[in-house]
C-alpha positions in Angstrom: 20.6 10.4 -2.3 21.4 6.9 -3.9 22.0 8.4 -7.4 24.3 11.4 -7.3 24.9 12.8 -10.4 28.2 12.4 -12.3 29.4 9.7 -10.0 29.0 6.4 -8.4 27.2 6.5 -5.1 29.3 6.0 -1.7 28.4 3.2 0.4 27.2 5.5 3.2 24.8 7.2 0.6 23.1 4.1 -0.3 22.8 2.9 3.3 21.1 6.4 4.0 18.8 6.0 1.0 17.5 2.7 2.3 17.1 4.1 5.9 15.1 7.0 4.4 12.9 4.6 2.5 12.3 2.6 5.6 11.1 5.6 7.4 7.7 5.3 5.2 6.6 1.9 6.6 7.3 2.9 10.1 4.8 5.9 9.4 2.1 3.3 8.6 3.0 3.1 4.7 3.5 -0.3 3.1 6.8 -1.7 2.7 6.8 -0.9 -0.8 8.9 2.2 -1.1 11.9 0.2 0.5 11.4 -2.6 -2.2 11.3 0.2 -4.8 14.4 1.9 -3.7 16.3 -1.5 -3.8 15.0 -2.1 -7.3 16.5 1.4 -8.4 19.9 0.5 -6.7 19.9 -2.7 -8.9 19.1 -0.9 -12.0 20.9 2.4 -12.1 24.4 3.3 -13.1 24.5 0.8 -16.2 23.9 2.0 -20.0 23.2 -1.7 -21.2 19.7 -1.9 -22.0 19.8 -5.7 -22.2 21.5 -5.8 -18.7 18.8 -3.6 -17.2 16.0 -5.6 -18.6 17.4 -8.7 -17.3 17.9 -7.4 -13.9 14.3 -5.9 -14.1 12.9 -9.3 -14.6 14.9 -10.6 -11.7 13.5 -7.9 -9.5 10.0 -8.6 -10.7 10.3 -12.3 -10.1 11.4 -11.7 -6.6 8.4 -9.4 -6.0 6.0 -11.9 -7.7 7.0 -14.8 -5.4 7.0 -12.4 -2.3 5.5 -13.4 1.2 4.4 -16.8 -0.6 7.8 -18.3 -0.1 7.8 -17.4 3.6 6.5 -20.7 4.4 9.0 -22.4 1.9 12.4 -21.2 3.0 14.4 -23.7 0.9 12.5 -22.6 -2.2 13.0 -18.8 -1.2 16.5 -19.4 -0.7 17.1 -21.0 -4.2 15.1 -18.3 -5.9 17.3 -15.7 -4.1 20.5 -17.5 -5.3 19.2 -17.7 -8.7 18.3 -14.0 -8.8 21.7 -13.0 -7.4 23.6 -15.2 -9.9 21.4 -13.6 -12.9 22.3 -10.1 -11.8 26.0 -10.9 -11.4 25.7 -12.3 -15.1 24.5 -9.2 -16.5 28.2 -8.0 -17.1 30.6 -6.1 -15.3 28.1 -3.9 -13.5 26.4 -7.0 -12.1 28.3 -7.2 -9.0 28.2 -3.6 -8.3 24.5 -3.6 -8.7 24.3 -6.5 -6.1 26.5 -4.4 -3.8 24.1 -1.3 -4.1 21.2 -3.4 -3.4 22.8 -4.8 -0.5 23.7 -1.5 0.9 20.3 -0.2 0.5 18.7 -3.1 2.1 21.2 -2.7 5.2 20.0 0.7 5.9 16.4 -0.1 5.5 17.0 -3.2 7.8 18.6 -1.2 10.4 15.8 1.5 10.7 13.0 -1.1 10.6 15.0 -3.3 13.4 15.1 -0.2 15.6 11.3 0.6 15.0 10.2 -2.9 15.4 12.4 -4.0 18.4 10.0 -3.1 21.0 7.2 -5.3 19.4 9.6 -8.1 18.8 10.5 -8.2 22.3 7.0 -8.1 23.7 5.0 -9.9 21.0 7.1 -11.5 18.4 4.6 -14.0 17.0 2.1 -11.3 16.4 4.6 -9.1 14.9 5.7 -11.8 12.3 2.2 -12.6 11.6 1.3 -9.1 10.9 4.3 -8.3 8.7 4.5 -11.5 6.8 2.2 -14.2 7.8 -1.1 -12.3 7.2 0.2 -11.7 3.5 1.4 -15.1 3.0 -2.2 -16.2 4.0 -4.1 -13.8 1.9 -1.8 -12.6 -1.1 -1.3 -14.5 -4.1 -0.8 -13.6 -7.9 -4.0 -15.5 -8.5 -5.7 -12.3 -7.2 -4.9 -10.4 -10.2 -8.3 -10.6 -11.8 -9.8 -9.1 -8.8 -7.2 -6.3 -8.4 -6.6 -5.5 -12.1 -9.6 -3.0 -12.4 -8.4 -1.3 -9.2 -4.8 -1.0 -10.3 -6.1 0.3 -13.8 -8.0 3.1 -12.2 -5.0 4.1 -10.1 -2.8 4.3 -13.2 -5.6 6.2 -15.1 -7.0 3.2 -17.2 -10.4 3.5 -15.6 -13.3 6.0 -16.1 -13.2 9.2 -14.0 -16.0 7.7 -11.7 -13.7 4.8 -10.7 -12.5 4.5 -7.1 -9.1 5.9 -7.3 -8.8 9.8 -6.7 -5.2 9.5 -8.5 -6.4 8.2 -11.7 -7.1 11.4 -13.8 -3.8 13.1 -12.7 -1.7 9.7 -13.1 -2.6 9.4 -16.8 -0.2 12.4 -17.4 2.6 10.7 -15.3 2.1 7.4 -17.3 2.0 8.9 -20.7 5.2 10.9 -19.8 6.9 7.8 -18.7 6.1 5.9 -21.9 7.6 8.5 -23.7 10.7 8.5 -21.8 11.4 5.0 -23.4 12.3 6.8 -26.4 14.8 9.0 -24.9 18.5 8.4 -24.2 20.3 7.1 -21.2 18.8 3.5 -20.6 19.2 3.5 -16.8 17.2 6.9 -16.3 14.1 5.4 -18.5 14.1 1.8 -17.7 14.8 1.9 -13.9 11.7 3.9 -12.8 9.5 1.7 -14.9 10.9 -1.4 -13.4 10.0 0.3 -10.1 6.5 0.8 -11.4 6.4 -2.9 -12.5 7.8 -4.1 -9.2 5.3 -2.2 -7.0 2.1 -3.0 -9.4 3.0 -6.6 -9.2 3.1 -6.4 -5.4 -0.2 -4.3 -5.4 -1.7 -7.0 -7.3 -1.4 -9.6 -4.9 -3.5 -7.9 -2.3 -7.4 -8.7 -1.5 -8.9 -6.3 -0.7 -7.1 -4.0 -2.8 -6.3 -0.8 -0.8 -5.1 2.4 -2.3 -2.0 2.8 -0.2 -0.6 -0.6 -1.5 -0.4 1.3 -4.9 0.3 4.9 -4.0 4.2 4.2 -4.1 3.7 3.8 -7.7 3.4 7.8 -8.1 6.9 8.2 -6.9 8.6 6.1 -9.8 6.0 7.4 -12.4 7.1 10.9 -11.5 10.8 9.9 -12.1 10.1 8.4 -15.6 7.9 11.6 -16.3 10.6 13.8 -15.2 13.1 12.4 -17.8 10.7 13.5 -20.4 10.1 16.9 -19.0 13.7 17.6 -18.7 14.2 16.5 -22.2 11.5 18.7 -23.4 13.1 21.9 -21.6 16.6 21.2 -21.7 19.1 22.7 -24.2 19.1 25.7 -26.4 15.8 27.5 -26.8 14.7 27.6 -30.6 11.4 28.9 -32.0 10.3 25.4 -32.8 11.2 24.0 -29.1 9.4 27.2 -27.8 6.2 26.4 -29.7 6.2 22.7 -28.8 6.8 23.4 -25.2 3.8 26.0 -25.2 1.6 23.4 -26.9 2.6 20.5 -24.4 2.0 22.9 -21.4 -1.3 24.2 -22.7 -2.3 20.5 -23.3 -1.5 19.5 -19.9 -3.5 22.5 -18.7 -6.6 21.9 -20.6 -6.5 18.2 -19.6 -6.4 19.3 -15.8 -9.4 21.5 -16.5 -11.3 18.8 -18.2 -10.7 16.3 -15.2 -11.2 19.0 -12.4 -14.8 17.8 -12.1 -13.4 14.1 -11.0 -10.8 15.7 -8.7 -13.3 17.8 -7.0 -15.9 15.0 -6.5 -13.3 12.9 -4.9 -10.9 15.3 -3.0 -13.4 17.6 -1.8 -17.0 16.0 -1.8 -15.6 12.5 -1.2 -17.8 10.8 -3.8 -16.0 7.9 -5.8 -18.5 6.8 -8.0 -21.0 4.8 -6.2 -19.0 5.2 -2.9 -20.0 7.9 -0.8 -17.1 8.6 1.6 -18.2 11.8 3.2 -18.8 10.0 6.5 -15.1 9.2 6.3 -13.8 12.8 6.5 -11.6 13.5 9.6 -14.1 15.9 11.2 -17.0 13.3 10.9 -14.8 10.5 11.8 -13.7 12.5 15.1 -17.3 13.1 16.0 -18.1 9.4 15.6 -15.2 8.2 17.7 -16.0 10.7 20.4 -19.5 9.4 20.6 -18.3 6.0 21.0 -16.2 7.0 23.9 -18.9 8.8 25.6 -21.3 6.0 25.3 -18.2 3.6 26.6 -17.7 5.7 29.5 -21.4 5.7 30.4 -21.5 1.7 30.0 -18.0 0.7 31.1 -17.0 -2.7 29.8 -15.6 -4.4 26.7 -16.3 -2.7 23.4 -16.9 -4.4 20.2 -16.5 -2.8 17.0 -16.5 -4.0 13.3 -13.8 -1.5 12.4 -11.2 -0.8 15.1 -10.9 2.9 14.3 -14.4 3.4 15.8 -12.8 2.7 19.2 -9.8 5.1 18.8 -8.4 5.9 22.3 -10.2 2.8 23.7 -7.6 0.3 22.8 -7.6 -1.5 26.1 -11.3 -1.9 26.0 -11.4 -3.7 22.6 -12.8 -7.2 23.0 -9.5 -9.4 22.4 -9.6 -10.5 18.7 -11.2 -7.5 17.3 -8.1 -5.2 17.2 -7.8 -5.8 13.5 -10.9 -6.2 10.9 -8.5 -7.5 8.3 -7.9 -10.8 10.3 -11.4 -11.9 9.4 -10.3 -12.5 6.1 -7.4 -15.0 7.0 -8.6 -16.5 10.4 -10.0 -19.4 8.7 -6.7 -20.3 7.5 -5.2 -20.9 11.0 -6.0 -23.5 13.6 -8.1 -22.6 16.8 -4.9 -22.6 19.0 -3.2 -20.1 16.6 -6.3 -18.1 16.4 -6.2 -17.6 19.9 -2.6 -16.7 20.2 -2.7 -14.4 17.4 -6.0 -12.7 18.3 -7.6 -13.8 15.1 -11.4 -14.0 14.8 -13.9 -15.4 12.1 -17.3 -13.9 11.1 -18.8 -16.7 13.2 -16.7 -15.7 16.3 -18.1 -12.0 15.8 -21.6 -13.2 15.7 -20.9 -15.5 18.7 -19.6 -12.6 20.7 -22.7 -10.6 20.0 -25.0 -13.6 21.1 -23.0 -14.2 24.5 -23.3 -10.4 25.2 -19.6 -10.0 26.2 -19.4 -6.5 25.1 -21.1 -3.6 26.8 -21.1 -1.5 23.6 -21.3 -2.9 20.1 -20.7 -0.5 17.1 -21.8 -1.1 13.4 -19.7 1.1 11.4 -17.9 1.2 7.9 -16.8 -2.5 8.1 -20.3 -3.9 8.6 -21.8 -5.6 5.6 -24.0 -3.4 3.4 -26.9 -5.5 4.3 -26.9 -4.6 8.2 -30.4 -6.0 9.0 -28.9 -9.6 10.1 -26.7 -7.9 12.7 -29.3 -5.5 13.8 -31.6 -8.6 14.4 -28.9 -10.5 16.1 -28.3 -7.5 18.4 -32.1 -7.1 19.4 -32.0 -10.9 20.1 -29.2 -10.5 22.2 -30.9 -7.9 24.1 -28.6 -4.8 22.9 -30.6 -1.4 22.3 -29.6 1.4 20.0 -28.1 4.3 21.9 -27.5 6.7 19.1 -26.7 7.0 15.4 -24.1 9.4 13.6 -24.4 8.7 9.8 -23.5 5.1 9.1 -22.1 4.6 12.8 -24.6 2.9 15.0 -23.9 2.5 18.8 -25.7 -0.2 20.8 -25.6 -0.9 24.5 -26.2 -3.9 26.4 
């Protein structure tokens, strides 16, 4: 939408592109698609490789600083001003690039504002913390050593037994994107790779590393790979070109056959190396949540789960502070007053809630530490008994 062939994009097309990209976060994906589209808007429509590289560095710098500057508005404004000046200084296309980025951002902002308005009116502080504050507390580029193996696996750099279900397929996209660097049309080959770089930097900030932070990379790898594929199959067909294309196609097919075992193990069996994810298949998860609901109805009162997904359909029954298990990663960085307002709980709070028998039902599930015995002992000491167990979901009642 934002990069029509043969002409510059109109303002309404750029706004529409930002709006479309913003629909993904509203559907429970990260904000990364919006960031990536803004990056493309800055990068496209300029044939100067040096200018594109300078703009790419600016976009990467903004991504690297990210949420860390929310608490330092003056520093954030200074970096934004420097970035804008740098883009403008990349030649006659610099001002147009800023205009494109601005229009895309406007489209995204309008859609996000409409979707988030009800939450802003009813729980402004909690919304701001969930969107920005949490990431500012937990995300930093210092996380790179911890997240590097994860991102490597997603991009195909890890073994076939590594966590990512995308890795073996993404090898093809990475290789094709790298080949595109040797092809003409600078903006078509550099822009997608800048999008990959920007989103990889963003994904590297998050601990724990979760696959959905990095899946938007695939879209930009596809753009780069498509340039290579188009170059291979575009133009007049000759015997030499036909032989080359057959060899490339056959090579891709053989690679997919060779890695089929990894794909089957992860996507069909749910086994990711040492991780056994079969218990998290939708059918089994539905059975577990139904069991929790049945026990909760038989023992009315608050429900305490390690992972809120175990209480799906019982939102109003969850003990306040346990609506989001990620809060336990950041709660210690907030004062007691802030934790109470934002519904943040620490691991110590969790244990105290069990000891004081606040909940009628307690569920040990996927977010319980691997060594469950301390929690099982604590539940027994508090007078809870095991009602039923489904896989790794154990339901206790008071």
